[in-house]
MILO-701162 format. One record per residue (C-alpha): residue number from 0; x, y, z. Coordinates in Angstrom, 2 decimals. Example, Ala and Ser with C-alpha at 12.3 -4.5 7.8 and 13.67 -1.06 7.14 Angstrom:
2
<resi: 0, u: 12.30, v: -4.50, w: 7.80> .
<resi: 1, u: 13.67, v: -1.06, w: 7.14> .
***
This chain:
271
<resi: 0, u: -16.87, v: -14.42, w: 18.86> .
<resi: 1, u: -19.30, v: -11.54, w: 19.50> .
<resi: 2, u: -18.03, v: -7.98, w: 19.21> .
<resi: 3, u: -21.10, v: -5.95, w: 18.37> .
<resi: 4, u: -24.32, v: -5.76, w: 16.44> .
<resi: 5, u: -24.38, v: -6.42, w: 12.70> .
<resi: 6, u: -25.80, v: -3.21, w: 11.21> .
<resi: 7, u: -24.35, v: -3.15, w: 7.67> .
<resi: 8, u: -21.83, v: -0.46, w: 8.49> .
<resi: 9, u: -20.23, v: -0.18, w: 5.04> .
<resi: 10, u: -17.31, v: -1.69, w: 3.14> .
<resi: 11, u: -13.88, v: -2.23, w: 4.70> .
<resi: 12, u: -10.63, v: -3.29, w: 3.03> .
<resi: 13, u: -8.16, v: -5.08, w: 5.32> .
<resi: 14, u: -4.64, v: -6.04, w: 4.27> .
<resi: 15, u: -2.60, v: -8.81, w: 5.82> .
<resi: 16, u: -5.88, v: -10.50, w: 6.68> .
<resi: 17, u: -4.84, v: -14.16, w: 6.45> .
<resi: 18, u: -3.70, v: -14.52, w: 10.06> .
<resi: 19, u: -2.88, v: -12.77, w: 13.32> .
<resi: 20, u: -4.02, v: -9.20, w: 13.87> .
<resi: 21, u: -5.43, v: -8.92, w: 10.35> .
<resi: 22, u: -7.70, v: -11.92, w: 10.79> .
<resi: 23, u: -8.97, v: -10.58, w: 14.11> .
<resi: 24, u: -9.61, v: -7.14, w: 12.59> .
<resi: 25, u: -11.66, v: -8.82, w: 9.87> .
<resi: 26, u: -13.70, v: -10.73, w: 12.47> .
<resi: 27, u: -14.37, v: -7.65, w: 14.59> .
<resi: 28, u: -15.37, v: -5.47, w: 11.63> .
<resi: 29, u: -17.57, v: -8.20, w: 10.18> .
<resi: 30, u: -19.37, v: -8.51, w: 13.52> .
<resi: 31, u: -20.05, v: -4.78, w: 13.31> .
<resi: 32, u: -21.70, v: -5.16, w: 9.93> .
<resi: 33, u: -18.94, v: -4.31, w: 7.48> .
<resi: 34, u: -18.66, v: -6.14, w: 4.19> .
<resi: 35, u: -15.02, v: -7.01, w: 3.66> .
<resi: 36, u: -12.35, v: -7.20, w: 1.00> .
<resi: 37, u: -9.42, v: -9.11, w: 2.48> .
<resi: 38, u: -6.03, v: -8.68, w: 0.82> .
<resi: 39, u: -3.00, v: -10.86, w: 1.49> .
<resi: 40, u: 0.05, v: -12.26, w: -0.28> .
<resi: 41, u: -1.61, v: -15.67, w: 0.16> .
<resi: 42, u: -5.35, v: -16.12, w: -0.25> .
<resi: 43, u: -7.07, v: -15.59, w: 3.16> .
<resi: 44, u: -9.24, v: -18.71, w: 2.91> .
<resi: 45, u: -9.04, v: -19.55, w: 6.62> .
<resi: 46, u: -10.20, v: -16.07, w: 7.56> .
<resi: 47, u: -13.10, v: -16.25, w: 5.13> .
<resi: 48, u: -14.07, v: -19.63, w: 6.59> .
<resi: 49, u: -14.03, v: -18.13, w: 10.09> .
<resi: 50, u: -16.36, v: -15.35, w: 8.92> .
<resi: 51, u: -19.00, v: -17.81, w: 7.73> .
<resi: 52, u: -21.43, v: -17.34, w: 10.65> .
<resi: 53, u: -21.20, v: -13.55, w: 10.40> .
<resi: 54, u: -21.74, v: -13.57, w: 6.66> .
<resi: 55, u: -24.90, v: -15.59, w: 7.24> .
<resi: 56, u: -26.26, v: -12.47, w: 8.94> .
<resi: 57, u: -26.07, v: -10.58, w: 5.65> .
<resi: 58, u: -22.57, v: -9.15, w: 5.17> .
<resi: 59, u: -20.26, v: -10.18, w: 2.34> .
<resi: 60, u: -16.55, v: -10.97, w: 2.29> .
<resi: 61, u: -14.09, v: -12.05, w: -0.35> .
<resi: 62, u: -10.35, v: -12.48, w: -0.68> .
<resi: 63, u: -7.78, v: -10.96, w: -3.01> .
<resi: 64, u: -4.27, v: -12.33, w: -3.47> .
<resi: 65, u: -1.88, v: -9.42, w: -3.96> .
<resi: 66, u: 1.53, v: -8.05, w: -2.98> .
<resi: 67, u: 0.76, v: -4.68, w: -1.38> .
<resi: 68, u: 4.12, v: -3.30, w: -2.54> .
<resi: 69, u: 3.18, v: -3.89, w: -6.20> .
<resi: 70, u: 1.53, v: -0.80, w: -7.69> .
<resi: 71, u: -0.24, v: -2.73, w: -10.46> .
<resi: 72, u: -1.54, v: -5.32, w: -7.99> .
<resi: 73, u: -2.91, v: -2.60, w: -5.71> .
<resi: 74, u: -4.62, v: -0.88, w: -8.64> .
<resi: 75, u: -6.17, v: -4.18, w: -9.70> .
<resi: 76, u: -7.36, v: -4.83, w: -6.14> .
<resi: 77, u: -9.03, v: -1.42, w: -6.01> .
<resi: 78, u: -10.82, v: -2.11, w: -9.28> .
<resi: 79, u: -11.97, v: -5.49, w: -8.00> .
<resi: 80, u: -13.33, v: -4.05, w: -4.76> .
<resi: 81, u: -15.19, v: -1.26, w: -6.54> .
<resi: 82, u: -16.60, v: -3.71, w: -9.08> .
<resi: 83, u: -17.84, v: -5.92, w: -6.24> .
<resi: 84, u: -19.12, v: -3.32, w: -3.78> .
<resi: 85, u: -19.17, v: 0.00, w: -5.62> .
<resi: 86, u: -17.63, v: 1.85, w: -2.66> .
<resi: 87, u: -15.02, v: 1.79, w: 0.09> .
<resi: 88, u: -15.66, v: 3.24, w: 3.54> .
<resi: 89, u: -12.71, v: 1.96, w: 5.55> .
<resi: 90, u: -9.15, v: 0.97, w: 4.67> .
<resi: 91, u: -7.03, v: -0.85, w: 7.24> .
<resi: 92, u: -3.35, v: -1.11, w: 6.30> .
<resi: 93, u: -2.23, v: -4.03, w: 8.43> .
<resi: 94, u: 0.10, v: -6.03, w: 6.15> .
<resi: 95, u: 3.68, v: -5.98, w: 7.36> .
<resi: 96, u: 6.86, v: -7.98, w: 7.80> .
<resi: 97, u: 9.63, v: -7.90, w: 10.38> .
<resi: 98, u: 13.39, v: -8.20, w: 10.29> .
<resi: 99, u: 15.61, v: -8.78, w: 13.31> .
<resi: 100, u: 19.26, v: -8.01, w: 12.60> .
<resi: 101, u: 21.90, v: -5.56, w: 13.84> .
<resi: 102, u: 22.00, v: -2.38, w: 11.77> .
<resi: 103, u: 25.59, v: -3.02, w: 10.69> .
<resi: 104, u: 24.69, v: -6.38, w: 9.15> .
<resi: 105, u: 21.22, v: -5.62, w: 7.76> .
<resi: 106, u: 21.37, v: -6.45, w: 4.02> .
<resi: 107, u: 20.26, v: -3.62, w: 1.76> .
<resi: 108, u: 17.94, v: -5.97, w: -0.14> .
<resi: 109, u: 16.10, v: -6.93, w: 3.07> .
<resi: 110, u: 15.96, v: -3.27, w: 4.14> .
<resi: 111, u: 14.28, v: -2.43, w: 0.84> .
<resi: 112, u: 11.81, v: -5.31, w: 1.15> .
<resi: 113, u: 10.72, v: -4.26, w: 4.64> .
<resi: 114, u: 10.28, v: -0.65, w: 3.52> .
<resi: 115, u: 8.45, v: -1.78, w: 0.39> .
<resi: 116, u: 5.90, v: -3.85, w: 2.30> .
<resi: 117, u: 5.56, v: -1.80, w: 5.48> .
<resi: 118, u: 5.68, v: 1.74, w: 4.08> .
<resi: 119, u: 5.37, v: 1.81, w: 0.30> .
<resi: 120, u: 2.48, v: -0.66, w: 0.53> .
<resi: 121, u: 0.38, v: 1.54, w: 2.83> .
<resi: 122, u: 1.17, v: 4.56, w: 0.65> .
<resi: 123, u: 0.00, v: 2.77, w: -2.51> .
<resi: 124, u: -3.17, v: 1.53, w: -0.81> .
<resi: 125, u: -3.92, v: 4.94, w: 0.70> .
<resi: 126, u: -3.39, v: 6.52, w: -2.70> .
<resi: 127, u: -5.61, v: 4.01, w: -4.52> .
<resi: 128, u: -8.46, v: 3.62, w: -2.05> .
<resi: 129, u: -8.18, v: 7.17, w: -0.71> .
<resi: 130, u: -8.69, v: 8.46, w: -4.24> .
<resi: 131, u: -11.76, v: 6.26, w: -4.54> .
<resi: 132, u: -13.11, v: 7.72, w: -1.30> .
<resi: 133, u: -12.40, v: 11.27, w: -2.45> .
<resi: 134, u: -14.04, v: 10.64, w: -5.81> .
<resi: 135, u: -17.16, v: 9.24, w: -4.14> .
<resi: 136, u: -17.67, v: 12.32, w: -1.98> .
<resi: 137, u: -18.67, v: 10.04, w: 0.91> .
<resi: 138, u: -16.69, v: 10.34, w: 4.17> .
<resi: 139, u: -14.16, v: 7.56, w: 4.73> .
<resi: 140, u: -11.62, v: 6.35, w: 7.25> .
<resi: 141, u: -8.10, v: 4.98, w: 6.95> .
<resi: 142, u: -6.42, v: 3.17, w: 9.84> .
<resi: 143, u: -2.73, v: 2.35, w: 9.48> .
<resi: 144, u: -1.20, v: -0.27, w: 11.75> .
<resi: 145, u: 2.10, v: 1.17, w: 12.96> .
<resi: 146, u: 3.86, v: 0.01, w: 16.15> .
<resi: 147, u: 5.48, v: 1.21, w: 19.33> .
<resi: 148, u: 8.57, v: 0.76, w: 17.15> .
<resi: 149, u: 7.31, v: 3.85, w: 15.32> .
<resi: 150, u: 7.33, v: 5.84, w: 18.57> .
<resi: 151, u: 10.85, v: 4.93, w: 19.69> .
<resi: 152, u: 13.84, v: 2.80, w: 18.84> .
<resi: 153, u: 14.15, v: -0.94, w: 19.45> .
<resi: 154, u: 17.62, v: -2.42, w: 18.81> .
<resi: 155, u: 18.20, v: -4.87, w: 15.96> .
<resi: 156, u: 15.12, v: -3.71, w: 14.05> .
<resi: 157, u: 16.45, v: -0.78, w: 12.06> .
<resi: 158, u: 14.40, v: -1.46, w: 8.91> .
<resi: 159, u: 11.20, v: -2.25, w: 10.82> .
<resi: 160, u: 11.59, v: 0.79, w: 13.09> .
<resi: 161, u: 12.23, v: 3.08, w: 10.14> .
<resi: 162, u: 9.21, v: 1.71, w: 8.26> .
<resi: 163, u: 6.88, v: 2.26, w: 11.21> .
<resi: 164, u: 8.17, v: 5.78, w: 11.84> .
<resi: 165, u: 7.41, v: 6.38, w: 8.17> .
<resi: 166, u: 3.87, v: 5.03, w: 8.57> .
<resi: 167, u: 3.24, v: 7.65, w: 11.24> .
<resi: 168, u: 4.55, v: 10.39, w: 8.95> .
<resi: 169, u: 2.29, v: 9.10, w: 6.17> .
<resi: 170, u: -0.66, v: 9.03, w: 8.56> .
<resi: 171, u: -0.20, v: 12.60, w: 9.78> .
<resi: 172, u: 0.40, v: 14.00, w: 6.31> .
<resi: 173, u: -2.72, v: 12.39, w: 4.82> .
<resi: 174, u: -4.76, v: 13.44, w: 7.85> .
<resi: 175, u: -4.01, v: 17.09, w: 7.16> .
<resi: 176, u: -4.33, v: 16.75, w: 3.37> .
<resi: 177, u: -7.60, v: 14.82, w: 3.36> .
<resi: 178, u: -9.32, v: 15.60, w: 6.66> .
<resi: 179, u: -11.08, v: 18.64, w: 5.24> .
<resi: 180, u: -12.30, v: 16.52, w: 2.33> .
<resi: 181, u: -13.98, v: 13.93, w: 4.50> .
<resi: 182, u: -11.30, v: 11.30, w: 5.09> .
<resi: 183, u: -9.95, v: 10.73, w: 8.57> .
<resi: 184, u: -6.53, v: 9.05, w: 8.77> .
<resi: 185, u: -5.23, v: 7.57, w: 12.02> .
<resi: 186, u: -2.73, v: 4.97, w: 13.19> .
<resi: 187, u: -2.76, v: 2.27, w: 15.84> .
<resi: 188, u: 0.58, v: 1.53, w: 17.51> .
<resi: 189, u: 0.49, v: -1.98, w: 19.00> .
<resi: 190, u: 2.91, v: -3.16, w: 21.62> .
<resi: 191, u: 3.98, v: -6.79, w: 21.65> .
<resi: 192, u: 1.06, v: -8.92, w: 20.47> .
<resi: 193, u: 0.59, v: -12.68, w: 20.70> .
<resi: 194, u: 0.57, v: -13.63, w: 17.00> .
<resi: 195, u: 2.37, v: -15.99, w: 14.65> .
<resi: 196, u: 5.04, v: -13.30, w: 14.12> .
<resi: 197, u: 5.62, v: -13.09, w: 17.87> .
<resi: 198, u: 5.93, v: -16.86, w: 18.14> .
<resi: 199, u: 8.59, v: -16.81, w: 15.42> .
<resi: 200, u: 10.51, v: -14.06, w: 17.26> .
<resi: 201, u: 10.34, v: -16.01, w: 20.53> .
<resi: 202, u: 11.57, v: -19.15, w: 18.78> .
<resi: 203, u: 14.53, v: -17.22, w: 17.35> .
<resi: 204, u: 15.60, v: -16.22, w: 20.86> .
<resi: 205, u: 15.14, v: -12.50, w: 20.19> .
<resi: 206, u: 13.41, v: -12.17, w: 23.56> .
<resi: 207, u: 11.66, v: -14.27, w: 26.19> .
<resi: 208, u: 8.04, v: -13.87, w: 27.35> .
<resi: 209, u: 9.12, v: -12.46, w: 30.71> .
<resi: 210, u: 11.09, v: -9.72, w: 28.94> .
<resi: 211, u: 7.80, v: -8.33, w: 27.69> .
<resi: 212, u: 5.58, v: -9.16, w: 30.66> .
<resi: 213, u: 8.03, v: -7.58, w: 33.12> .
<resi: 214, u: 8.23, v: -4.42, w: 30.98> .
<resi: 215, u: 4.50, v: -3.83, w: 30.40> .
<resi: 216, u: 2.57, v: -2.13, w: 33.25> .
<resi: 217, u: -0.47, v: -4.31, w: 32.47> .
<resi: 218, u: 1.82, v: -7.36, w: 32.85> .
<resi: 219, u: 0.78, v: -9.20, w: 29.70> .
<resi: 220, u: 1.13, v: -9.30, w: 25.94> .
<resi: 221, u: -1.60, v: -7.69, w: 23.88> .
<resi: 222, u: -4.09, v: -9.97, w: 22.18> .
<resi: 223, u: -5.09, v: -9.46, w: 18.54> .
<resi: 224, u: -8.54, v: -8.48, w: 19.83> .
<resi: 225, u: -7.02, v: -5.58, w: 21.80> .
<resi: 226, u: -5.70, v: -4.17, w: 18.53> .
<resi: 227, u: -8.81, v: -4.97, w: 16.49> .
<resi: 228, u: -11.10, v: -3.18, w: 18.93> .
<resi: 229, u: -8.95, v: -0.05, w: 18.67> .
<resi: 230, u: -9.17, v: -0.25, w: 14.88> .
<resi: 231, u: -12.96, v: -0.61, w: 15.08> .
<resi: 232, u: -13.14, v: 2.50, w: 17.28> .
<resi: 233, u: -11.12, v: 4.60, w: 14.84> .
<resi: 234, u: -13.05, v: 3.23, w: 11.87> .
<resi: 235, u: -16.47, v: 4.18, w: 13.24> .
<resi: 236, u: -17.40, v: 7.87, w: 12.92> .
<resi: 237, u: -20.10, v: 7.39, w: 15.54> .
<resi: 238, u: -17.34, v: 7.02, w: 18.11> .
<resi: 239, u: -14.31, v: 8.84, w: 16.67> .
<resi: 240, u: -15.66, v: 11.48, w: 14.28> .
<resi: 241, u: -13.27, v: 14.16, w: 15.59> .
<resi: 242, u: -10.20, v: 11.92, w: 15.84> .
<resi: 243, u: -7.81, v: 12.59, w: 12.96> .
<resi: 244, u: -4.04, v: 12.30, w: 12.58> .
<resi: 245, u: -3.50, v: 10.48, w: 15.85> .
<resi: 246, u: -1.11, v: 7.65, w: 16.70> .
<resi: 247, u: -2.95, v: 5.56, w: 19.30> .
<resi: 248, u: -0.66, v: 3.33, w: 21.40> .
<resi: 249, u: -2.28, v: 0.03, w: 22.34> .
<resi: 250, u: 0.66, v: -1.15, w: 24.41> .
<resi: 251, u: -0.46, v: -1.77, w: 27.97> .
<resi: 252, u: 1.37, v: 1.39, w: 29.10> .
<resi: 253, u: 4.75, v: 0.47, w: 27.58> .
<resi: 254, u: 5.42, v: 3.94, w: 26.13> .
<resi: 255, u: 4.11, v: 5.70, w: 29.26> .
<resi: 256, u: 6.42, v: 3.91, w: 31.70> .
<resi: 257, u: 9.65, v: 5.69, w: 32.60> .
<resi: 258, u: 10.46, v: 3.53, w: 35.62> .
<resi: 259, u: 13.08, v: 0.83, w: 35.98> .
<resi: 260, u: 12.43, v: -2.90, w: 36.28> .
<resi: 261, u: 12.87, v: -3.31, w: 40.04> .
<resi: 262, u: 10.56, v: -0.40, w: 40.83> .
<resi: 263, u: 7.99, v: -1.54, w: 38.27> .
<resi: 264, u: 7.84, v: -5.04, w: 39.67> .
<resi: 265, u: 7.82, v: -3.82, w: 43.28> .
<resi: 266, u: 4.82, v: -1.58, w: 42.61> .
<resi: 267, u: 3.09, v: -4.40, w: 40.80> .
<resi: 268, u: 3.63, v: -6.77, w: 43.71> .
<resi: 269, u: 2.26, v: -4.30, w: 46.27> .
<resi: 270, u: -0.67, v: -2.97, w: 44.28> .
***
C-alpha cells in the first residue's frame, strides 16, 4: 500500500490501532514517514507486522497494551512513548466502542463504559500527550475520531451518540485553549465505514448494506483509507496549518443530503 513518500515526519500516537480504521491510519502515517506508538486494549501485533516493509525504510513502530479509559495506563503509555522517542508530534484518538440498544433499555453500566472509552479516553490522552506537546514547545496536532453520530442523532445509539457529541465539544474546547500555544485540535467525523465493527452491526440485523448505500450520495460505504487520508491531511501542517477546531465529515455527503429516498435514487439513476 503506497500513500506517500517516507520523509521522517515525526512521531504519531494512534489508539485503537489493532484493526479497522486504526490499523489503516497507522499504515498511512507510516508511509508518510511517521514513527508510531500504537495503543490498543489488545497488543496490535498484526498491525506492526503489516508495517514491516515501511519500517524497513527507516521509521520505527511499537505497540502498547492499555485501556484508554484508565488514567494510570494512559500516564504509563505517555512515559513509554517519551522514553522511546523523546517527543510526540501527532495524537490520533481513534479507540472506540459501540452499543446498539433503545434508550429506554440501555443499561447504565454499558452507558458508562461507552462514555469511558469514547470520551473520557480521548480526554485523558489529550491531557497526557497534549501536556507533553506543550512542554516541548514544538507545534503538535491532535486528531479525534468522532462520527456523523456526533453531528446528529441516530436511533438506538444513545450512549454512542452522546459520546461522539462530547468528542466534538472536547475538540473545539482544546482547539481554542491550545491553538495559540502551537497545538491544533481537529476531529474527523466518519460515516458508515467497512470495518469489523460494521460487519458485527450488519450481522446483528441493525441495518442492511442497501440502507447505507441508498442513503449516501456517493452510493457506497467509506473505506478505512478514506478516513485515514483525512487524518493524514489534518495531521500534516504543510497541508492544514490553519485548520483548527473543525469537525470534518468524511461521509460521502450523508450530512449534506436533505432529500428523500425516491428523489435521491432517481437523481442517481439519471446522472
